[in-house]
N, C-alpha and C positions, 0 to 999 in steps of 0.2 A: 655793878661798878663794871667786871669782869667783861661782861657782854658789849657795855661801851667802849671797854677799852681795844675786846674785836675787832668791831665795827670801823678800829681805824687800822689795823692790820693787812698786809695784803696777804694772799690766799695762800702765801707759804707760812707762816706765823700761825695763820685762821688752824693748816692743817699743824703745824707742831704743839700745838695747845693741844687741839682734839687726839694728838696723837702721848701728852703727857696723862691727858685725864685717861685714856684705855691704858696706859703703863700702869699708869699707877691704881686702876684698880684690877687689874689681873695680875699683878705685882704685890703689892703691899704697901711699896713706896712710895710715900706721901710725895703730894704736889709736889710742894717747896722745896723739899732737898730735889725733886728733879729740875726742876725750873733755876736752881742755883748749881748746878753741878751743870746744866748746857747753857748757863754764859760766859763758860771756859772749856766745854766738849763739845765735840759732836754727838748726834746720835746716833752711829753706828760705834764708837765708845763705849754705848752701853750694852752691846752686845758683846763686844769686842772683849771687853775688857770688866767686866761685872766688879771686880773686886777694888776696882776705883772706886766702889761709887761709899765705899765703909758701909758696908749694912748686913744685917744679921742673915748668919747662914740660909733659912729660910728662905729668904725676899732671895738672896741672890740663885738658889735651887730654881724658884720662879720663874725667873729670868734666863735662866739655862733652857727650862723648859719651854718658856715664848718661843729662844730661838731655835730650838730645836724645830716647835711646832709650824714655825716659818720654812726651814728648811725639808721638811718632810713637803709640808705644802707643795712646794716647789719642784719636785722629783717626780711626786704626785703627779703632776697636771703634764709635766713634758712622759712622761711613758704611758701606753693604754693597758690596762690592768698585772701587766707583770713588768720588772725589769730586765730586757733582755740586752746582755753585753756581747755584742759579737765583735767589737773593736774598739781601738784602742784610746779611739776618741769619745766614744761612749762611757766607754769606762772614766776616761775623764772628768767629762761634762756631770755626768752620776756622782762620783766623790769632790767637786766641786764644789756643787750643790749643797753635798752632805756635810762637807767642812765649812762651810758659806758662813763667816765670821770668828771660828773659832780660833782666837787667837791667843788666848792668856795659857793655854797649854797646848803639849804634842798629845797625841792621840795616837795608838794605832790601832788599825781595822781592817778586819777580814770581810768579806763577802764569799760565801760558800753558792757555788753556781750545778746545777744539775748538768745535763751530758749533753742539754739542748741549750747551755749557756744564759741560762734566767736565773735569778738572784735567786734561791733560795733566804738565804739569812744571810744580812751585816750583822757583825757586832764590832763593837770596841774591843779590846783584848785588854788595854793600858792604856793608862792615865799618866803623863810626867809633869815632869818641871815646864817651863818654860820653853827648854831645847830637847828635853830626855824624856822617853818612853825607854819605858823595860819590854823586852819582846820574849817570850817563853813558845819555844818551835813545839816542843811536846804539847802543850797546850794545843794549840793553832790544830797540832795532828789526830787530836780526841775528839775535840769541834766536829770535825771534817770529817770524822766516821760516824759523830752520832747525825751529823746531816746528809749522811749516802749521798755526799757529792761527789762532782766528777770533776773539776776543778775547782780554785781558788784564786783569788783576788785581792790583795794586798795594797795595802795605803796607810800613811799616814800622812800629817800637816807639821809645816815648819812656819811655827808662828813670828820665826827672826824674817822670814820673804825671802829666804832664798830656794829657788828650782834644783838644786845641786844637787844630788846624792853623796851625801859623805862616802868614804870608806866603810864606815859602821852600818852605813843603810847598802850598801852593796854585803860587806858579809854575814849580815843579819838575814839578807834575802835568800843568800846559800844557803844559810843553816835550817831554813825554812823548807828551802825547794830540798834539800839533800831528806831530807823529816817524812815528808811529804810522795817523795819519788819514791820509798818505800813500800808505802799504801796503793801505789800507781796514780795518783793525783795530782794534776799536774798546779804551777801557777802560771794562770794566764798573761800576768800584768801587774808591776808593781805600780801605784800613783803616787804620787808627790803633790802633794797641794799647797801654795802658799798664793796670799794675796790676789784671789779670785783668779789664779793659772795653774796648771799644772803639769808634771813632767810623768813621759810614760818610759818606764825603763824599758816595754817593749819596743817602741817608737825611734829609741837611742839604741836597742841593739846588744843593750846587756841582758846575758845568759842570768838566768835564774836556780842550781844547781852547781855547783864544786865539781863535778867531772865533766860539762858541758857547754860547751860554746853557743849553741841549739837555741832561740826563743821561739816563742808563740808565734801561731800567726800574722798577728798585730804588727810584727816588725814590718819596718820600712826599709828599703837599700841602700842601708846607712854608708857601703863603698862608691854608691854615686856622687853621694853628696861630699862621702871626704876628698874621693879625686875632682870636681867641682871644683870646692874651697884650696886646695894647693894645687889645682894644675898649673897655674902662671911659677909661683916659686921652685916648683920641683917638678918637669914634666914627667920622670919614671914613674910618678904617683898611679897611674893606669896601667903599674903591673904588680898590683900589691894583694893581697888576700883580702878577704873579707873578714876573715880574724881580726888582721893590722887596723883594718878599716873600724871597727869596732872597735880599739883599744882606744885606737887617737883618738875617734869622738869621747869614752870614757872619760881619758883625759882631759880634756876639752870641756867637760861636763863639770867638773869640781874647780876649777878655777874660773878667775873675771874673763881672761883672756886667752883665745884661742891657740896656743903651741905655734910656733912651728916648727919645721925641719929641723933647723938648727939648736931651737928649743927642745927637741924632742931627746936628741943625742946627747948632749949637755945634760938633761934630768937625769939619761943610763946613766954616762959619766955620774955623775953625784951620789945617785943611788947605788952604784958599785962599791964608789970608795966606804960607802955606809958599810956596808956587809963583808966587806975586806976586815974591818975593825970593828965585826961582830954585834954591834949593838942596834940589834934590827927586833921587831915585834913579826908578826907574820906578815904583816899589812904588808910592811915593808919589801918585805922576802915576794910577796905576792908582783906588788908593783914594780920590783927589780926585774923578777922574772919575763912583766906584761913588756918593759921597754927594751928587753932584750930580747923579745922574739920579732917585736917591733924594730929597733936598726935591722939583725940580720934581711927581717925581709925586705927594708928601703934598699940594701945595697942588695939585695937580689934583683929589686925592680931595677936599679940603675944600671946593675948588670946588661940583665934582659935588655933594656931600653938602647943600651951602648953597640950590642949584637945587630939588634934590629937596624940602628944606623948604620951599623956596615953593608947588611945586608941586600940594605936600598939601596948604598950608595955601588955597592959591587953590580946592582944590575944593572945600574943606570952605565958606569965604566962597557958594559956590553952592549950596548945599542949603541947600532950603526951610524957615524956620526958622517951628516951631511955637510959639501962642499959646498957652498954657494957663490958662485962666480958672479961679475958683477961687468958688463962691457961699458966701457965708454962711449 
């Protein structure tokens, strides 16, 4: 009877039938439960939110293993014998596939690399709730020593779908970076994956330790991007430092809409008032100091711009003037 029905289906429905057949065979979930579930849910939900099926833990684990098998296959197919991560884009693509369809919980993962940027081992350090995973820098440092690695790439997924680095993401990255720095081990990047996209800390120009503003060579020229972005609003933007550009980029990455120059100054005023009231956290103080540094550099950039224009005007005034007479 099923074969007669299948003959009336289009190819998508035929493939769906075959998928349910194989999925049931490998996971133990009954075909009737799967068909009923797929009447109101997409196939991707089976991998992304397996708990929604209301099945025993042993079957849920089978689904997670099947998902892992698929993700491993995609990564193995994309690389040749070893995973060589020599750019932020390669790191992003690697972890995008690693976290593919992982939307039920936040996972924090570390890739331990040798001195040639080949991955020695990739391990999930913690698995948290939908939006939080506890991270322990000491454990990461121990594993880094155990693997005798030269560098580390951090990565975690955001089940909520946002690619923005939260203040907590930035703080924990620096804590891990500080712990690894004592062992002379560098963080090359921190990748955030959400909805089949990724964000690279290195490309954003974010630093990996508390006492350094520098990043690995993955980083792009953030300053040029910021100058282009704000050139119409604030012509003096071309005189800002690399550090100021990085901070502005970080501030923009933490919100849906980029700050205007006026907005940055207003945020600095608000942060200052909060500090005066004394009700601040470590993150609040860091934000205030960063904003203060940015505002002061913007004022300096404006001064440099005025001086440059005055100098240009003085030169023009010194040029000889030619009287042009016209005979009638």
